[in-house]
MOPAC internal coordinates of N, CA, C and O (Angstrom, degrees):
PM7 1SCF
backbone

  N    0.0000 0     0.00 0     0.00 0    0    0    0
  C    1.4586 1     0.00 0     0.00 0    1    0    0
  C    1.5356 1   111.45 1     0.00 0    2    1    0
  O    1.2310 1   121.12 1   132.50 1    3    2    1
  N    1.3413 1   115.46 1   -47.50 1    3    2    1
  C    1.4622 1   117.42 1   178.75 1    5    3    2
  C    1.5388 1   109.92 1   -67.70 1    6    5    3
  O    1.2310 1   120.84 1   148.64 1    7    6    5
  N    1.3222 1   116.01 1   -31.36 1    7    6    5
  C    1.4719 1   119.51 1   177.08 1    9    7    6
  C    1.5180 1   111.45 1   -60.74 1   10    9    7
  O    1.2310 1   121.45 1   139.11 1   11   10    9
  N    1.3394 1   114.83 1   -40.89 1   11   10    9
  C    1.4631 1   119.42 1   178.77 1   13   11   10
  C    1.5195 1   111.50 1   -65.01 1   14   13   11
  O    1.2310 1   120.95 1   140.58 1   15   14   13
  N    1.3395 1   115.79 1   -39.42 1   15   14   13
  C    1.4703 1   119.13 1   177.40 1   17   15   14
  C    1.5190 1   109.90 1   -62.75 1   18   17   15
  O    1.2310 1   120.53 1   136.56 1   19   18   17
  N    1.3178 1   116.58 1   -43.44 1   19   18   17
  C    1.4630 1   120.56 1  -179.18 1   21   19   18
  C    1.5294 1   110.13 1   -61.33 1   22   21   19
  O    1.2310 1   120.80 1   134.58 1   23   22   21
  N    1.3243 1   116.07 1   -45.42 1   23   22   21
  C    1.4672 1   119.46 1  -179.41 1   25   23   22
  C    1.5097 1   111.24 1   -62.39 1   26   25   23
  O    1.2310 1   120.39 1   141.99 1   27   26   25
  N    1.3364 1   116.86 1   -38.01 1   27   26   25
  C    1.4630 1   121.90 1  -179.46 1   29   27   26
  C    1.5560 1   108.14 1   -65.65 1   30   29   27
  O    1.2310 1   120.56 1   133.03 1   31   30   29
  N    1.3212 1   116.54 1   -46.97 1   31   30   29
  C    1.4656 1   119.99 1   179.98 1   33   31   30
  C    1.5362 1   110.28 1   -62.96 1   34   33   31
  O    1.2310 1   120.83 1   141.33 1   35   34   33
  N    1.3203 1   116.01 1   -38.67 1   35   34   33
  C    1.4508 1   120.04 1  -179.07 1   37   35   34
  C    1.5064 1   112.65 1   -65.88 1   38   37   35
  O    1.2310 1   121.06 1   138.29 1   39   38   37
  N    1.3407 1   115.57 1   -41.71 1   39   38   37
  C    1.4682 1   118.88 1   178.97 1   41   39   38
  C    1.5271 1   110.39 1   -67.27 1   42   41   39
  O    1.2310 1   119.98 1   144.81 1   43   42   41
  N    1.3225 1   117.64 1   -35.19 1   43   42   41
  C    1.4573 1   121.39 1   175.16 1   45   43   42
  C    1.5331 1   109.41 1   -62.44 1   46   45   43
  O    1.2310 1   121.39 1   134.83 1   47   46   45
  N    1.3255 1   114.94 1   -45.17 1   47   46   45
  C    1.4653 1   119.99 1   179.61 1   49   47   46
  C    1.5202 1   110.85 1   -61.17 1   50   49   47
  O    1.2310 1   120.50 1   137.78 1   51   50   49
  N    1.3235 1   116.64 1   -42.22 1   51   50   49
  C    1.4584 1   119.76 1   178.21 1   53   51   50
  C    1.5035 1   111.82 1   -63.80 1   54   53   51
  O    1.2310 1   120.14 1   139.39 1   55   54   53
  N    1.3307 1   117.34 1   -40.61 1   55   54   53
  C    1.4640 1   121.71 1   178.65 1   57   55   54
  C    1.5171 1   110.81 1   -60.44 1   58   57   55
  O    1.2310 1   120.95 1   135.30 1   59   58   57
  N    1.3440 1   115.79 1   -44.70 1   59   58   57
  C    1.4663 1   120.10 1  -179.20 1   61   59   58
  C    1.5249 1   109.81 1   -65.31 1   62   61   59
  O    1.2310 1   121.23 1   138.76 1   63   62   61
  N    1.3388 1   115.24 1   -41.24 1   63   62   61
  C    1.4848 1   120.05 1  -179.99 1   65   63   62
  C    1.5100 1   109.16 1   -62.06 1   66   65   63
  O    1.2310 1   120.44 1   135.16 1   67   66   65
  N    1.3332 1   116.76 1   -44.84 1   67   66   65
  C    1.4681 1   121.93 1  -179.95 1   69   67   66
  C    1.5480 1   109.65 1   -62.55 1   70   69   67
  O    1.2310 1   120.91 1   138.66 1   71   70   69
  N    1.3144 1   115.86 1   -41.34 1   71   70   69
  C    1.4846 1   119.51 1  -178.99 1   73   71   70
  C    1.5278 1   110.36 1   -63.95 1   74   73   71
  O    1.2310 1   120.49 1   137.02 1   75   74   73
  N    1.3329 1   116.67 1   -42.98 1   75   74   73
  C    1.4381 1   119.35 1   178.63 1   77   75   74
  C    1.5355 1   112.00 1   -62.97 1   78   77   75
  O    1.2310 1   121.33 1   136.49 1   79   78   77
  N    1.3560 1   115.06 1   -43.51 1   79   78   77
  C    1.4412 1   118.19 1   178.95 1   81   79   78
  C    1.5205 1   111.32 1   -63.28 1   82   81   79
  O    1.2310 1   121.12 1   143.48 1   83   82   81
  N    1.3371 1   115.46 1   -36.52 1   83   82   81
  C    1.4692 1   120.35 1   178.63 1   85   83   82
  C    1.5356 1   110.92 1   -61.92 1   86   85   83
  O    1.2310 1   122.19 1   135.64 1   87   86   85
  N    1.3719 1   113.42 1   -44.36 1   87   86   85
  C    1.4859 1   118.59 1   179.30 1   89   87   86
  C    1.5317 1   110.15 1   -62.50 1   90   89   87
  O    1.2310 1   120.91 1   136.72 1   91   90   89
  N    1.3337 1   115.86 1   -43.28 1   91   90   89
  C    1.4788 1   119.81 1   178.99 1   93   91   90
  C    1.5220 1   109.29 1   -61.07 1   94   93   91
  O    1.2310 1   120.32 1   136.61 1   95   94   93
  N    1.3396 1   116.99 1   -43.39 1   95   94   93
  C    1.4495 1   121.52 1  -179.05 1   97   95   94
  C    1.5540 1   110.30 1   -62.95 1   98   97   95
  O    1.2310 1   120.83 1   140.64 1   99   98   97
  N    1.3205 1   116.02 1   -39.36 1   99   98   97
  C    1.4386 1   119.83 1   178.02 1  101   99   98
  C    1.5383 1   110.08 1   -64.47 1  102  101   99
  O    1.2310 1   120.82 1   135.77 1  103  102  101
  N    1.3297 1   116.03 1   -44.23 1  103  102  101
  C    1.4740 1   120.01 1   179.15 1  105  103  102
  C    1.5220 1   110.65 1   -59.46 1  106  105  103
  O    1.2310 1   121.16 1   134.10 1  107  106  105
  N    1.3430 1   115.39 1   -45.90 1  107  106  105
  C    1.4564 1   120.43 1   179.87 1  109  107  106
  C    1.5066 1   110.20 1   -60.65 1  110  109  107
  O    1.2310 1   120.24 1   137.27 1  111  110  109
  N    1.3038 1   117.15 1   -42.73 1  111  110  109
  C    1.4828 1   121.45 1   179.27 1  113  111  110
  C    1.5035 1   110.98 1   -62.35 1  114  113  111
  O    1.2310 1   120.29 1   138.78 1  115  114  113
  N    1.3483 1   117.06 1   -41.22 1  115  114  113
  C    1.4494 1   120.69 1   179.44 1  117  115  114
  C    1.5216 1   110.45 1   -61.96 1  118  117  115
  O    1.2310 1   119.73 1   130.30 1  119  118  117
  N    1.3113 1   118.12 1   -49.70 1  119  118  117
  C    1.4375 1   121.39 1  -176.94 1  121  119  118
  C    1.5399 1   111.18 1   -63.44 1  122  121  119
  O    1.2310 1   120.87 1   143.01 1  123  122  121
  N    1.3403 1   115.95 1   -36.99 1  123  122  121
  C    1.4704 1   119.83 1   178.72 1  125  123  122
  C    1.5209 1   109.57 1   -65.01 1  126  125  123
  O    1.2310 1   120.62 1   135.59 1  127  126  125
  N    1.3269 1   116.43 1   -44.41 1  127  126  125
  C    1.4848 1   119.37 1  -179.51 1  129  127  126
  C    1.5322 1   111.11 1   -63.18 1  130  129  127
  O    1.2310 1   121.29 1   139.12 1  131  130  129
  N    1.3580 1   115.14 1   -40.88 1  131  130  129
  C    1.4768 1   118.30 1  -179.01 1  133  131  130
  C    1.5250 1   110.13 1   -68.03 1  134  133  131
  O    1.2310 1   120.56 1   143.87 1  135  134  133
  N    1.3271 1   116.53 1   -36.13 1  135  134  133
  C    1.4880 1   120.32 1  -179.76 1  137  135  134
  C    1.5283 1   110.14 1   -65.88 1  138  137  135
  O    1.2310 1   120.11 1   147.51 1  139  138  137
  N    1.3223 1   117.39 1   -32.49 1  139  138  137
  C    1.4762 1   120.73 1  -177.20 1  141  139  138
  C    1.5290 1   110.29 1   -71.68 1  142  141  139
  O    1.2310 1   119.51 1   140.73 1  143  142  141
  N    1.3354 1   118.53 1   -39.27 1  143  142  141
  C    1.4547 1   120.12 1  -173.72 1  145  143  142
  C    1.5219 1   111.92 1   -71.10 1  146  145  143
  O    1.2310 1   120.10 1   180.00 1  147  146  145

């Protein structure tokens, strides 16, 4: 039971981490596109 809770928390943590990385990637892409123009 506690193992399931841990896995659930861990997957939530991974999702948040992925979302933050995605936002950073978007920001980097935006600045690169603006720098090119």
